[in-house]
Backbone as JSON Lines, residues from 0, in Angstrom:
{"i":0,"aa":"X","n":[156.6,-96.2,-79.0],"ca":[157.39,-97.07,-78.16],"c":[156.73,-97.24,-76.8]}
{"i":1,"aa":"X","n":[156.84,-98.4,-76.18],"ca":[156.21,-98.63,-74.87],"c":[156.67,-97.63,-73.84]}
{"i":2,"aa":"X","n":[155.71,-97.02,-73.17],"ca":[156.05,-96.09,-72.1],"c":[156.39,-94.69,-72.54]}
{"i":3,"aa":"X","n":[156.42,-94.44,-73.84],"ca":[156.74,-93.12,-74.36],"c":[155.63,-92.67,-75.3]}
{"i":4,"aa":"X","n":[155.0,-91.57,-75.01],"ca":[153.91,-91.07,-75.85],"c":[154.21,-89.65,-76.3]}
{"i":5,"aa":"X","n":[153.91,-89.39,-77.57],"ca":[154.09,-88.06,-78.15],"c":[155.5,-87.52,-77.95]}
{"i":6,"aa":"X","n":[156.49,-88.4,-77.93],"ca":[157.86,-87.92,-77.72],"c":[158.85,-88.59,-78.66]}
{"i":7,"aa":"X","n":[158.33,-89.07,-79.8],"ca":[159.27,-89.63,-80.76],"c":[159.03,-89.05,-82.14]}
{"i":8,"aa":"X","n":[160.07,-89.06,-82.93],"ca":[159.97,-88.5,-84.27],"c":[160.48,-89.51,-85.26]}
{"i":9,"aa":"X","n":[159.7,-89.74,-86.31],"ca":[160.11,-90.68,-87.34],"c":[160.88,-89.93,-88.41]}
{"i":10,"aa":"X","n":[162.1,-90.34,-88.64],"ca":[162.94,-89.68,-89.63],"c":[162.8,-90.41,-90.96]}
{"i":11,"aa":"X","n":[162.63,-89.67,-92.02],"ca":[162.48,-90.26,-93.34],"c":[163.85,-90.73,-93.82]}
{"i":12,"aa":"X","n":[164.08,-92.01,-93.71],"ca":[165.39,-92.56,-94.05],"c":[165.69,-92.4,-95.54]}
{"i":13,"aa":"X","n":[164.64,-92.34,-96.37],"ca":[164.86,-92.22,-97.81],"c":[165.41,-90.88,-98.2]}
{"i":14,"aa":"X","n":[165.21,-89.86,-97.39],"ca":[165.82,-88.56,-97.68],"c":[167.33,-88.66,-97.62]}
{"i":15,"aa":"X","n":[167.82,-89.61,-96.85],"ca":[169.25,-89.81,-96.71],"c":[169.81,-90.82,-97.71]}
{"i":16,"aa":"X","n":[169.04,-91.88,-97.89],"ca":[169.55,-93.0,-98.68],"c":[168.97,-93.1,-100.1]}
{"i":17,"aa":"X","n":[167.88,-92.43,-100.37],"ca":[167.24,-92.59,-101.67],"c":[166.41,-93.83,-101.72]}
{"i":18,"aa":"X","n":[165.99,-94.25,-102.9],"ca":[165.16,-95.44,-103.05],"c":[165.87,-96.47,-103.9]}
{"i":19,"aa":"X","n":[165.32,-97.66,-103.97],"ca":[165.91,-98.72,-104.79],"c":[165.04,-98.99,-106.01]}
{"i":20,"aa":"X","n":[164.22,-98.03,-106.38],"ca":[163.31,-98.21,-107.51],"c":[164.07,-98.03,-108.82]}
{"i":21,"aa":"X","n":[164.29,-99.1,-109.58],"ca":[165.04,-99.05,-110.84],"c":[164.25,-99.62,-112.01]}
{"i":22,"aa":"X","n":[163.03,-100.08,-111.77],"ca":[162.27,-100.66,-112.85],"c":[161.69,-102.0,-112.46]}
{"i":23,"aa":"X","n":[161.03,-102.65,-113.41],"ca":[160.33,-103.89,-113.13],"c":[161.13,-105.15,-113.47]}
{"i":24,"aa":"X","n":[162.11,-105.05,-114.31],"ca":[162.74,-106.23,-114.89],"c":[163.88,-106.78,-114.06]}
{"i":25,"aa":"X","n":[164.4,-105.99,-113.16],"ca":[165.53,-106.45,-112.36],"c":[165.05,-106.88,-110.97]}
{"i":26,"aa":"X","n":[165.58,-107.99,-110.49],"ca":[165.27,-108.44,-109.13],"c":[166.19,-107.7,-108.16]}
{"i":27,"aa":"X","n":[165.59,-107.05,-107.16],"ca":[166.35,-106.21,-106.26],"c":[166.62,-106.86,-104.91]}
{"i":28,"aa":"X","n":[166.86,-108.13,-104.88],"ca":[167.07,-108.81,-103.6],"c":[168.29,-108.26,-102.86]}
{"i":29,"aa":"X","n":[169.4,-108.07,-103.54],"ca":[170.61,-107.59,-102.91],"c":[170.53,-106.11,-102.57]}
{"i":30,"aa":"X","n":[169.89,-105.34,-103.44],"ca":[169.72,-103.91,-103.19],"c":[168.8,-103.68,-101.99]}
{"i":31,"aa":"X","n":[167.76,-104.49,-101.89],"ca":[166.85,-104.41,-100.74],"c":[167.59,-104.75,-99.45]}
{"i":32,"aa":"X","n":[168.4,-105.77,-99.49],"ca":[169.19,-106.17,-98.32],"c":[170.14,-105.04,-97.93]}
{"i":33,"aa":"X","n":[170.73,-104.36,-98.94],"ca":[171.64,-103.27,-98.67],"c":[170.93,-102.11,-97.98]}
{"i":34,"aa":"X","n":[169.68,-101.86,-98.36],"ca":[168.88,-100.79,-97.75],"c":[168.69,-101.04,-96.26]}
{"i":35,"aa":"X","n":[168.34,-102.28,-95.93],"ca":[168.15,-102.64,-94.52],"c":[169.46,-102.57,-93.75]}
{"i":36,"aa":"X","n":[170.54,-103.01,-94.37],"ca":[171.84,-102.98,-93.72],"c":[172.29,-101.53,-93.45]}
{"i":37,"aa":"X","n":[171.96,-100.62,-94.39],"ca":[172.34,-99.22,-94.21],"c":[171.58,-98.58,-93.05]}
{"i":38,"aa":"X","n":[170.33,-98.99,-92.87],"ca":[169.55,-98.5,-91.73],"c":[170.19,-98.97,-90.43]}
{"i":39,"aa":"X","n":[170.61,-100.24,-90.41],"ca":[171.29,-100.78,-89.24],"c":[172.61,-100.08,-89.01]}
{"i":40,"aa":"X","n":[173.32,-99.77,-90.11],"ca":[174.6,-99.06,-90.02],"c":[174.41,-97.69,-89.38]}
{"i":41,"aa":"X","n":[173.35,-96.98,-89.78],"ca":[173.05,-95.66,-89.21],"c":[172.82,-95.74,-87.71]}
{"i":42,"aa":"X","n":[172.02,-96.71,-87.29],"ca":[171.72,-96.87,-85.87],"c":[172.97,-97.22,-85.07]}
{"i":43,"aa":"X","n":[173.77,-98.12,-85.64],"ca":[175.0,-98.54,-84.95],"c":[175.98,-97.37,-84.82]}
{"i":44,"aa":"X","n":[176.12,-96.59,-85.9],"ca":[177.04,-95.44,-85.88],"c":[176.59,-94.39,-84.86]}
{"i":45,"aa":"X","n":[175.29,-94.11,-84.84],"ca":[174.77,-93.11,-83.91],"c":[174.99,-93.55,-82.47]}
{"i":46,"aa":"X","n":[174.75,-94.83,-82.19],"ca":[174.98,-95.38,-80.85],"c":[176.44,-95.33,-80.46]}
{"i":47,"aa":"X","n":[177.31,-95.69,-81.4],"ca":[178.77,-95.62,-81.14],"c":[179.21,-94.2,-80.84]}
{"i":48,"aa":"X","n":[178.66,-93.25,-81.58],"ca":[179.02,-91.84,-81.37],"c":[178.62,-91.36,-79.97]}
{"i":49,"aa":"X","n":[177.46,-91.81,-79.51],"ca":[177.0,-91.46,-78.17],"c":[177.96,-92.04,-77.11]}
{"i":50,"aa":"X","n":[178.37,-93.27,-77.31],"ca":[179.23,-93.94,-76.36],"c":[180.63,-93.31,-76.32]}
{"i":51,"aa":"X","n":[181.16,-92.97,-77.49],"ca":[182.49,-92.4,-77.57],"c":[182.55,-91.03,-76.9]}
{"i":52,"aa":"X","n":[181.46,-90.27,-76.99],"ca":[181.41,-88.93,-76.4],"c":[180.95,-88.97,-74.94]}
{"i":53,"aa":"X","n":[180.64,-90.18,-74.44],"ca":[180.21,-90.31,-73.07],"c":[178.84,-89.72,-72.82]}
{"i":54,"aa":"X","n":[177.96,-89.79,-73.81],"ca":[176.64,-89.2,-73.68],"c":[175.53,-90.23,-73.49]}
{"i":55,"aa":"X","n":[175.89,-91.43,-73.05],"ca":[174.87,-92.42,-72.7],"c":[174.49,-92.18,-71.24]}
{"i":56,"aa":"X","n":[173.31,-91.63,-71.01],"ca":[172.84,-91.37,-69.64],"c":[171.81,-92.41,-69.25]}
{"i":57,"aa":"X","n":[170.54,-92.14,-69.52],"ca":[169.51,-93.15,-69.23],"c":[169.49,-94.23,-70.29]}
{"i":58,"aa":"X","n":[170.05,-93.93,-71.45],"ca":[170.07,-94.91,-72.55],"c":[168.8,-94.85,-73.4]}
{"i":59,"aa":"X","n":[167.9,-93.92,-73.08],"ca":[166.62,-93.84,-73.8],"c":[166.82,-93.47,-75.28]}
{"i":60,"aa":"X","n":[167.72,-92.54,-75.56],"ca":[167.93,-92.12,-76.94],"c":[168.48,-93.27,-77.79]}
{"i":61,"aa":"X","n":[169.48,-93.94,-77.26],"ca":[170.08,-95.06,-78.0],"c":[169.09,-96.2,-78.21]}
{"i":62,"aa":"X","n":[168.34,-96.54,-77.16],"ca":[167.42,-97.66,-77.26],"c":[166.17,-97.33,-78.09]}
{"i":63,"aa":"X","n":[165.9,-96.05,-78.31],"ca":[164.72,-95.67,-79.08],"c":[164.92,-95.87,-80.58]}
{"i":64,"aa":"X","n":[166.15,-95.94,-81.03],"ca":[166.41,-96.06,-82.46],"c":[166.06,-97.46,-82.97]}
{"i":65,"aa":"X","n":[165.22,-97.51,-83.98],"ca":[164.82,-98.77,-84.56],"c":[164.25,-98.57,-85.95]}
{"i":66,"aa":"X","n":[164.24,-99.63,-86.73],"ca":[163.7,-99.59,-88.11],"c":[162.18,-99.81,-88.02]}
{"i":67,"aa":"X","n":[161.44,-98.93,-88.69],"ca":[159.96,-99.03,-88.71],"c":[159.47,-98.83,-90.13]}
{"i":68,"aa":"X","n":[158.17,-99.13,-90.33],"ca":[157.51,-98.93,-91.62],"c":[158.3,-99.55,-92.77]}
{"i":69,"aa":"X","n":[158.69,-100.78,-92.59],"ca":[159.47,-101.49,-93.59],"c":[158.56,-101.93,-94.74]}
{"i":70,"aa":"X","n":[158.84,-101.48,-95.95],"ca":[158.05,-101.85,-97.13],"c":[159.0,-102.33,-98.21]}
{"i":71,"aa":"X","n":[159.08,-103.65,-98.36],"ca":[160.0,-104.25,-99.33],"c":[159.25,-104.97,-100.44]}
{"i":72,"aa":"X","n":[157.92,-104.87,-100.46],"ca":[157.14,-105.57,-101.45],"c":[156.81,-104.7,-102.67]}
{"i":73,"aa":"X","n":[156.61,-103.43,-102.46],"ca":[156.26,-102.55,-103.58],"c":[157.48,-102.25,-104.44]}
{"i":74,"aa":"X","n":[157.25,-101.62,-105.6],"ca":[158.35,-101.29,-106.49],"c":[159.31,-100.31,-105.84]}
{"i":75,"aa":"X","n":[158.76,-99.43,-105.04],"ca":[159.59,-98.43,-104.37],"c":[159.88,-98.9,-102.95]}
{"i":76,"aa":"X","n":[161.01,-99.55,-102.77],"ca":[161.38,-100.08,-101.46],"c":[161.64,-98.91,-100.49]}
{"i":77,"aa":"X","n":[161.19,-99.05,-99.25],"ca":[161.37,-97.97,-98.3],"c":[161.37,-98.47,-96.87]}
{"i":78,"aa":"X","n":[161.93,-97.67,-95.99],"ca":[161.89,-97.91,-94.56],"c":[162.17,-96.61,-93.87]}
{"i":79,"aa":"X","n":[161.96,-96.59,-92.58],"ca":[162.23,-95.38,-91.78],"c":[162.98,-95.75,-90.51]}
{"i":80,"aa":"X","n":[163.72,-94.81,-89.99],"ca":[164.41,-94.99,-88.72],"c":[163.76,-94.07,-87.7]}
{"i":81,"aa":"X","n":[163.33,-94.64,-86.6],"ca":[162.63,-93.9,-85.54],"c":[163.6,-93.59,-84.4]}
{"i":82,"aa":"X","n":[163.44,-92.39,-83.82],"ca":[164.29,-91.99,-82.71],"c":[163.54,-90.98,-81.86]}
{"i":83,"aa":"X","n":[163.83,-90.9,-80.57],"ca":[163.2,-89.9,-79.7],"c":[163.42,-88.5,-80.27]}
{"i":84,"aa":"X","n":[162.39,-87.67,-80.21],"ca":[162.49,-86.31,-80.75],"c":[163.53,-85.48,-80.02]}
{"i":85,"aa":"X","n":[163.82,-85.84,-78.78],"ca":[164.83,-85.08,-78.0],"c":[166.26,-85.3,-78.5]}
{"i":86,"aa":"X","n":[166.41,-86.18,-79.48],"ca":[167.76,-86.43,-80.04],"c":[168.37,-85.12,-80.57]}
{"i":87,"aa":"X","n":[167.5,-84.24,-81.09],"ca":[167.99,-83.01,-81.73],"c":[168.7,-82.09,-80.74]}
{"i":88,"aa":"X","n":[168.29,-82.11,-79.47],"ca":[168.94,-81.26,-78.47],"c":[170.35,-81.76,-78.18]}
{"i":89,"aa":"X","n":[170.48,-83.09,-78.12],"ca":[171.79,-83.69,-77.87],"c":[172.69,-83.54,-79.1]}
{"i":90,"aa":"X","n":[172.07,-83.61,-80.26],"ca":[172.82,-83.52,-81.51],"c":[173.3,-82.11,-81.79]}
{"i":91,"aa":"X","n":[172.41,-81.13,-81.65],"ca":[172.72,-79.76,-82.03],"c":[173.05,-78.82,-80.87]}
{"i":92,"aa":"X","n":[172.81,-79.27,-79.64],"ca":[173.16,-78.48,-78.48],"c":[172.08,-77.49,-78.07]}
{"i":93,"aa":"X","n":[172.13,-77.09,-76.8],"ca":[171.14,-76.15,-76.25],"c":[171.89,-75.07,-75.45]}
{"i":94,"aa":"X","n":[171.58,-73.82,-75.7],"ca":[172.19,-72.72,-74.95],"c":[171.61,-72.62,-73.56]}
{"i":95,"aa":"X","n":[172.47,-72.43,-72.57],"ca":[172.02,-72.29,-71.21],"c":[171.58,-70.87,-70.91]}
{"i":96,"aa":"X","n":[170.94,-70.66,-69.78],"ca":[170.49,-69.32,-69.41],"c":[171.65,-68.4,-69.04]}
{"i":97,"aa":"X","n":[172.82,-69.0,-68.73],"ca":[173.99,-68.21,-68.36],"c":[175.12,-68.36,-69.37]}
{"i":98,"aa":"X","n":[174.81,-68.87,-70.56],"ca":[175.86,-68.99,-71.58],"c":[175.8,-70.33,-72.29]}
{"i":99,"aa":"X","n":[176.85,-70.6,-73.05],"ca":[176.9,-71.84,-73.82],"c":[176.47,-71.62,-75.26]}
{"i":100,"aa":"X","n":[176.69,-72.62,-76.09],"ca":[176.35,-72.53,-77.51],"c":[175.45,-73.69,-77.9]}
{"i":101,"aa":"X","n":[174.63,-73.46,-78.9],"ca":[173.74,-74.52,-79.38],"c":[172.69,-73.96,-80.29]}
{"i":102,"aa":"X","n":[172.11,-74.8,-81.1],"ca":[171.05,-74.37,-82.03],"c":[169.79,-74.0,-81.27]}
{"i":103,"aa":"X","n":[169.54,-74.69,-80.16],"ca":[168.31,-74.46,-79.39],"c":[168.64,-73.72,-78.1]}
{"i":104,"aa":"X","n":[167.63,-73.33,-77.36],"ca":[167.85,-72.64,-76.08],"c":[166.72,-72.99,-75.12]}
{"i":105,"aa":"X","n":[167.05,-73.0,-73.82],"ca":[166.04,-73.27,-72.81],"c":[165.09,-72.09,-72.7]}
{"i":106,"aa":"X","n":[163.79,-72.37,-72.58],"ca":[162.79,-71.31,-72.5],"c":[162.72,-70.68,-71.11]}
{"i":107,"aa":"X","n":[162.99,-71.49,-70.09],"ca":[162.98,-70.97,-68.72],"c":[164.22,-71.42,-67.99]}
{"i":108,"aa":"X","n":[164.55,-70.74,-66.9],"ca":[165.74,-71.1,-66.13],"c":[165.46,-72.16,-65.09]}
{"i":109,"aa":"X","n":[164.18,-72.5,-64.91],"ca":[163.82,-73.49,-63.91],"c":[163.76,-74.89,-64.51]}
{"i":110,"aa":"X","n":[164.31,-75.83,-63.8],"ca":[164.3,-77.21,-64.26],"c":[162.89,-77.79,-64.19]}
{"i":111,"aa":"X","n":[162.46,-78.46,-65.25],"ca":[161.12,-79.04,-65.27],"c":[161.11,-80.37,-64.51]}
{"i":112,"aa":"X","n":[159.93,-80.8,-64.13],"ca":[159.79,-82.08,-63.43],"c":[160.22,-83.23,-64.33]}
{"i":113,"aa":"X","n":[159.89,-83.12,-65.62],"ca":[160.25,-84.17,-66.58],"c":[161.76,-84.29,-66.73]}
{"i":114,"aa":"X","n":[162.44,-83.17,-66.77],"ca":[163.89,-83.16,-66.87],"c":[164.52,-83.74,-65.61]}
{"i":115,"aa":"X","n":[163.97,-83.36,-64.46],"ca":[164.5,-83.86,-63.19],"c":[164.35,-85.38,-63.08]}
{"i":116,"aa":"X","n":[163.2,-85.89,-63.54],"ca":[162.97,-87.33,-63.47],"c":[163.91,-88.09,-64.4]}
{"i":117,"aa":"X","n":[164.23,-87.5,-65.54],"ca":[165.18,-88.13,-66.47],"c":[166.55,-88.22,-65.84]}
{"i":118,"aa":"X","n":[166.97,-87.15,-65.17],"ca":[168.28,-87.13,-64.5],"c":[168.26,-88.06,-63.29]}
{"i":119,"aa":"X","n":[167.13,-88.15,-62.61],"ca":[167.0,-89.05,-61.47],"c":[167.21,-90.49,-61.91]}
{"i":120,"aa":"X","n":[166.67,-90.85,-63.08],"ca":[166.85,-92.2,-63.62],"c":[168.32,-92.44,-63.91]}
{"i":121,"aa":"X","n":[169.02,-91.41,-64.41],"ca":[170.45,-91.53,-64.69],"c":[171.23,-91.72,-63.39]}
{"i":122,"aa":"X","n":[170.87,-90.95,-62.35],"ca":[171.57,-91.07,-61.08],"c":[171.41,-92.45,-60.47]}
{"i":123,"aa":"X","n":[170.21,-93.0,-60.56],"ca":[169.94,-94.33,-60.03],"c":[170.78,-95.37,-60.76]}
{"i":124,"aa":"X","n":[170.84,-95.21,-62.07],"ca":[171.62,-96.15,-62.9],"c":[173.09,-96.07,-62.55]}
{"i":125,"aa":"X","n":[173.61,-94.85,-62.39],"ca":[175.01,-94.67,-62.05],"c":[175.31,-95.16,-60.63]}
{"i":126,"aa":"X","n":[174.37,-94.93,-59.74],"ca":[174.57,-95.38,-58.35],"c":[174.64,-96.9,-58.29]}
{"i":127,"aa":"X","n":[173.84,-97.56,-59.11],"ca":[173.83,-99.03,-59.11],"c":[175.19,-99.58,-59.56]}
{"i":128,"aa":"X","n":[175.85,-98.81,-60.41],"ca":[177.17,-99.25,-60.91],"c":[178.31,-98.67,-60.1]}
{"i":129,"aa":"X","n":[177.97,-97.92,-59.06],"ca":[179.02,-97.32,-58.22],"c":[179.78,-96.22,-58.89]}
{"i":130,"aa":"X","n":[179.14,-95.52,-59.87],"ca":[179.83,-94.48,-60.61],"c":[179.07,-93.17,-60.55]}
{"i":131,"aa":"X","n":[179.22,-92.44,-59.49],"ca":[178.55,-91.15,-59.35],"c":[179.61,-90.05,-59.32]}
{"i":132,"aa":"X","n":[179.58,-89.21,-60.36],"ca":[180.48,-88.06,-60.41],"c":[179.65,-86.84,-60.72]}
{"i":133,"aa":"X","n":[179.69,-85.84,-59.84],"ca":[178.88,-84.66,-60.06],"c":[179.67,-83.43,-59.68]}
{"i":134,"aa":"X","n":[179.76,-82.47,-60.61],"ca":[180.47,-81.23,-60.36],"c":[179.54,-80.27,-59.63]}
{"i":135,"aa":"X","n":[179.94,-79.83,-58.45],"ca":[179.06,-79.0,-57.61],"c":[178.72,-77.68,-58.28]}
{"i":136,"aa":"X","n":[177.54,-77.16,-57.95],"ca":[177.06,-75.91,-58.52],"c":[177.43,-74.72,-57.64]}
{"i":137,"aa":"X","n":[177.29,-74.9,-56.34],"ca":[177.5,-73.79,-55.43],"c":[178.62,-74.08,-54.42]}
{"i":138,"aa":"X","n":[179.02,-73.02,-53.67],"ca":[180.04,-73.16,-52.64],"c":[179.58,-74.08,-51.53]}
{"i":139,"aa":"X","n":[178.31,-73.99,-51.2],"ca":[177.75,-74.83,-50.13],"c":[177.85,-76.3,-50.5]}
{"i":140,"aa":"X","n":[177.6,-76.6,-51.79],"ca":[177.69,-78.0,-52.22],"c":[179.13,-78.49,-52.17]}
{"i":141,"aa":"X","n":[180.07,-77.6,-52.49],"ca":[181.47,-78.01,-52.47],"c":[181.93,-78.35,-51.05]}
{"i":142,"aa":"X","n":[181.31,-77.73,-50.08],"ca":[181.65,-78.0,-48.68],"c":[181.05,-79.32,-48.2]}
{"i":143,"aa":"X","n":[180.05,-79.77,-48.91],"ca":[179.37,-81.02,-48.52],"c":[180.11,-82.21,-49.13]}
{"i":144,"aa":"X","n":[180.96,-82.85,-48.35],"ca":[181.79,-83.94,-48.85],"c":[181.0,-85.22,-49.05]}
{"i":145,"aa":"X","n":[179.78,-85.28,-48.51],"ca":[179.0,-86.52,-48.59],"c":[177.98,-86.5,-49.71]}
{"i":146,"aa":"X","n":[178.14,-85.54,-50.65],"ca":[177.11,-85.42,-51.7],"c":[176.98,-86.66,-52.57]}
{"i":147,"aa":"X","n":[178.12,-87.32,-52.81],"ca":[178.05,-88.54,-53.62],"c":[177.36,-89.67,-52.88]}
{"i":148,"aa":"X","n":[177.55,-89.72,-51.57],"ca":[176.9,-90.75,-50.79],"c":[175.4,-90.5,-50.65]}
{"i":149,"aa":"X","n":[175.0,-89.27,-50.86],"ca":[173.6,-88.9,-50.68],"c":[172.67,-89.56,-51.67]}
{"i":150,"aa":"X","n":[173.2,-90.02,-52.79],"ca":[172.36,-90.61,-53.82],"c":[171.77,-91.96,-53.4]}
{"i":151,"aa":"X","n":[172.21,-92.48,-52.28],"ca":[171.67,-93.76,-51.8],"c":[170.28,-93.59,-51.22]}
{"i":152,"aa":"X","n":[169.9,-92.35,-50.83],"ca":[168.58,-92.09,-50.27],"c":[167.66,-91.51,-51.32]}
{"i":153,"aa":"X","n":[166.41,-91.91,-51.36],"ca":[165.46,-91.45,-52.39],"c":[165.32,-89.94,-52.38]}
{"i":154,"aa":"X","n":[165.1,-89.33,-51.2],"ca":[164.9,-87.89,-51.13],"c":[166.17,-87.16,-51.53]}
{"i":155,"aa":"X","n":[167.3,-87.68,-51.11],"ca":[168.58,-87.06,-51.46],"c":[168.82,-87.14,-52.96]}
{"i":156,"aa":"X","n":[168.45,-88.26,-53.56],"ca":[168.6,-88.4,-55.01],"c":[167.78,-87.36,-55.75]}
{"i":157,"aa":"X","n":[166.58,-87.14,-55.3],"ca":[165.71,-86.15,-55.95],"c":[166.29,-84.75,-55.82]}
{"i":158,"aa":"X","n":[166.85,-84.44,-54.66],"ca":[167.47,-83.13,-54.46],"c":[168.67,-82.96,-55.37]}
{"i":159,"aa":"X","n":[169.46,-84.04,-55.5],"ca":[170.64,-83.99,-56.34],"c":[170.24,-83.89,-57.81]}
{"i":160,"aa":"X","n":[169.18,-84.61,-58.2],"ca":[168.69,-84.56,-59.57],"c":[168.25,-83.15,-59.94]}
{"i":161,"aa":"X","n":[167.6,-82.48,-59.01],"ca":[167.15,-81.11,-59.25],"c":[168.36,-80.17,-59.4]}
{"i":162,"aa":"X","n":[169.39,-80.4,-58.58],"ca":[170.6,-79.59,-58.64],"c":[171.3,-79.77,-59.99]}
{"i":163,"aa":"X","n":[171.36,-81.01,-60.44],"ca":[171.99,-81.29,-61.74],"c":[171.19,-80.66,-62.86]}
{"i":164,"aa":"X","n":[169.88,-80.79,-62.81],"ca":[169.0,-80.21,-63.83],"c":[169.14,-78.69,-63.88]}
{"i":165,"aa":"X","n":[169.26,-78.08,-62.72],"ca":[169.44,-76.62,-62.64],"c":[170.78,-76.21,-63.26]}
{"i":166,"aa":"X","n":[171.78,-77.02,-62.98],"ca":[173.11,-76.75,-63.52],"c":[173.1,-76.83,-65.05]}
{"i":167,"aa":"X","n":[172.38,-77.82,-65.59],"ca":[172.27,-77.98,-67.05],"c":[171.54,-76.79,-67.65]}
{"i":168,"aa":"X","n":[170.5,-76.35,-66.98],"ca":[169.74,-75.2,-67.46],"c":[170.66,-73.96,-67.56]}
{"i":169,"aa":"X","n":[171.53,-73.81,-66.6],"ca":[172.42,-72.64,-66.57],"c":[173.51,-72.74,-67.64]}
{"i":170,"aa":"X","n":[174.13,-73.91,-67.73],"ca":[175.29,-74.05,-68.6],"c":[174.97,-74.57,-70.01]}
{"i":171,"aa":"X","n":[173.76,-75.15,-70.16],"ca":[173.37,-75.64,-71.46],"c":[173.85,-77.06,-71.74]}
{"i":172,"aa":"X","n":[173.61,-77.53,-72.95],"ca":[174.01,-78.86,-73.4],"c":[174.91,-78.71,-74.63]}
{"i":173,"aa":"X","n":[176.1,-79.23,-74.55],"ca":[177.01,-79.13,-75.69],"c":[176.53,-80.01,-76.84]}
{"i":174,"aa":"X","n":[176.67,-79.53,-78.03],"ca":[176.28,-80.33,-79.18],"c":[177.24,-81.49,-79.39]}
{"i":175,"aa":"X","n":[176.71,-82.62,-79.81],"ca":[177.54,-83.81,-80.02],"c":[177.62,-84.2,-81.49]}
{"i":176,"aa":"X","n":[176.6,-83.8,-82.29],"ca":[176.51,-84.19,-83.7],"c":[176.53,-85.69,-83.86]}
{"i":177,"aa":"X","n":[176.09,-86.43,-82.82],"ca":[176.13,-87.88,-82.89],"c":[175.29,-88.43,-84.03]}
{"i":178,"aa":"X","n":[174.17,-87.8,-84.31],"ca":[173.29,-88.29,-85.36],"c":[173.66,-87.68,-86.72]}
{"i":179,"aa":"X","n":[174.02,-86.41,-86.72],"ca":[174.44,-85.76,-87.97],"c":[175.67,-86.47,-88.56]}
{"i":180,"aa":"X","n":[176.61,-86.8,-87.72],"ca":[177.81,-87.51,-88.19],"c":[177.49,-88.93,-88.63]}
{"i":181,"aa":"X","n":[176.51,-89.55,-87.97],"ca":[176.1,-90.9,-88.37],"c":[175.45,-90.87,-89.76]}
{"i":182,"aa":"X","n":[174.66,-89.84,-90.04],"ca":[174.05,-89.7,-91.36],"c":[175.13,-89.46,-92.41]}
{"i":183,"aa":"X","n":[176.11,-88.63,-92.08],"ca":[177.21,-88.37,-92.99],"c":[177.95,-89.66,-93.34]}
{"i":184,"aa":"X","n":[178.27,-90.46,-92.34],"ca":[178.98,-91.71,-92.58],"c":[178.12,-92.71,-93.35]}
{"i":185,"aa":"X","n":[176.81,-92.67,-93.11],"ca":[175.91,-93.59,-93.81],"c":[175.82,-93.22,-95.29]}
{"i":186,"aa":"X","n":[175.84,-91.94,-95.59],"ca":[175.82,-91.5,-96.98],"c":[177.05,-92.0,-97.74]}
{"i":187,"aa":"X","n":[178.18,-91.98,-97.05],"ca":[179.42,-92.47,-97.66],"c":[179.32,-93.98,-97.91]}
{"i":188,"aa":"X","n":[178.77,-94.68,-96.93],"ca":[178.61,-96.12,-97.04],"c":[177.57,-96.48,-98.1]}
{"i":189,"aa":"X","n":[176.61,-95.61,-98.32],"ca":[175.55,-95.85,-99.26],"c":[176.09,-96.06,-100.69]}
{"i":190,"aa":"X","n":[177.02,-95.23,-101.09],"ca":[177.58,-95.31,-102.43],"c":[178.18,-96.68,-102.69]}
{"i":191,"aa":"X","n":[178.96,-97.15,-101.73],"ca":[179.62,-98.45,-101.9],"c":[178.63,-99.6,-101.86]}
{"i":192,"aa":"X","n":[177.75,-99.58,-100.85],"ca":[176.83,-100.72,-100.68],"c":[175.82,-100.83,-101.8]}
{"i":193,"aa":"X","n":[175.21,-99.7,-102.2],"ca":[174.22,-99.74,-103.25],"c":[174.86,-100.08,-104.6]}
{"i":194,"aa":"X","n":[176.08,-99.58,-104.8],"ca":[176.79,-99.87,-106.06],"c":[177.05,-101.35,-106.2]}
{"i":195,"aa":"X","n":[177.57,-101.97,-105.16],"ca":[177.87,-103.4,-105.19],"c":[176.6,-104.24,-105.3]}
{"i":196,"aa":"X","n":[175.59,-103.87,-104.51],"ca":[174.33,-104.64,-104.5],"c":[173.62,-104.57,-105.83]}
{"i":197,"aa":"X","n":[173.55,-103.38,-106.42],"ca":[172.85,-103.22,-107.69],"c":[173.56,-103.97,-108.81]}
{"i":198,"aa":"X","n":[174.89,-103.93,-108.78],"ca":[175.68,-104.65,-109.76],"c":[175.43,-106.15,-109.66]}
{"i":199,"aa":"X","n":[175.36,-106.66,-108.44],"ca":[175.1,-108.08,-108.21],"c":[173.68,-108.45,-108.66]}
{"i":200,"aa":"X","n":[172.72,-107.58,-108.42],"ca":[171.35,-107.84,-108.86],"c":[171.25,-107.95,-110.37]}
{"i":201,"aa":"X","n":[171.97,-107.1,-111.09],"ca":[171.96,-107.13,-112.54],"c":[172.56,-108.44,-113.04]}
{"i":202,"aa":"X","n":[173.71,-108.83,-112.45],"ca":[174.37,-110.05,-112.87],"c":[173.49,-111.26,-112.65]}
{"i":203,"aa":"X","n":[172.87,-111.32,-111.46],"ca":[172.03,-112.46,-111.13],"c":[170.77,-112.49,-112.0]}
{"i":204,"aa":"X","n":[170.22,-111.32,-112.31],"ca":[169.01,-111.28,-113.17],"c":[169.35,-111.74,-114.58]}
{"i":205,"aa":"X","n":[170.48,-111.27,-115.1],"ca":[170.88,-111.64,-116.45],"c":[171.2,-113.13,-116.56]}
{"i":206,"aa":"X","n":[171.76,-113.69,-115.49],"ca":[172.13,-115.11,-115.5],"c":[170.91,-116.03,-115.53]}
{"i":207,"aa":"X","n":[169.77,-115.49,-115.06],"ca":[168.55,-116.27,-115.05],"c":[167.83,-116.27,-116.4]}
{"i":208,"aa":"X","n":[168.17,-115.3,-117.24],"ca":[167.5,-115.15,-118.55],"c":[168.24,-115.95,-119.64]}
């Protein structure tokens, strides 16, 4: 993806949905269409889950999801859904240095520059919409009533971003299961969509003979 290097993971969509390979004699136009629609369903569900849980920050995770490696010409129809590799931390959660639950854990208690910049982008976005809410980390911060106004200055934003990043490192990231639940819902949808599409393909093929 533009501007992102070595930070995305391609998920094998066929592990979730299977293939549409049924033989040579049946035309799979409807089944192929169903495969593409299911990929779109997965992306839409995952995005909706993020929005419902209030986990849209910079929007990078949601915007990174897209259909890639589409192969509809061979006998074995296939496609893949691409998403930022960091999705797994949001999906499964990360344990903080001072507690919390999650499949993963932070290696160090210090906020990285990359993490700070990601939060800085979120702060800028929130400031543009006039929606800055930040729970203070220390007693000194609680005494500072102008902390929300501080995001209007570049240096102040960076200081606030570092404070937020440090807070996340301490408390961790709660798991959302936004993607795991989307896969679960897609599997349920798969049975209905593939069943209907394959039935229609058989009928249409037989009507041509």
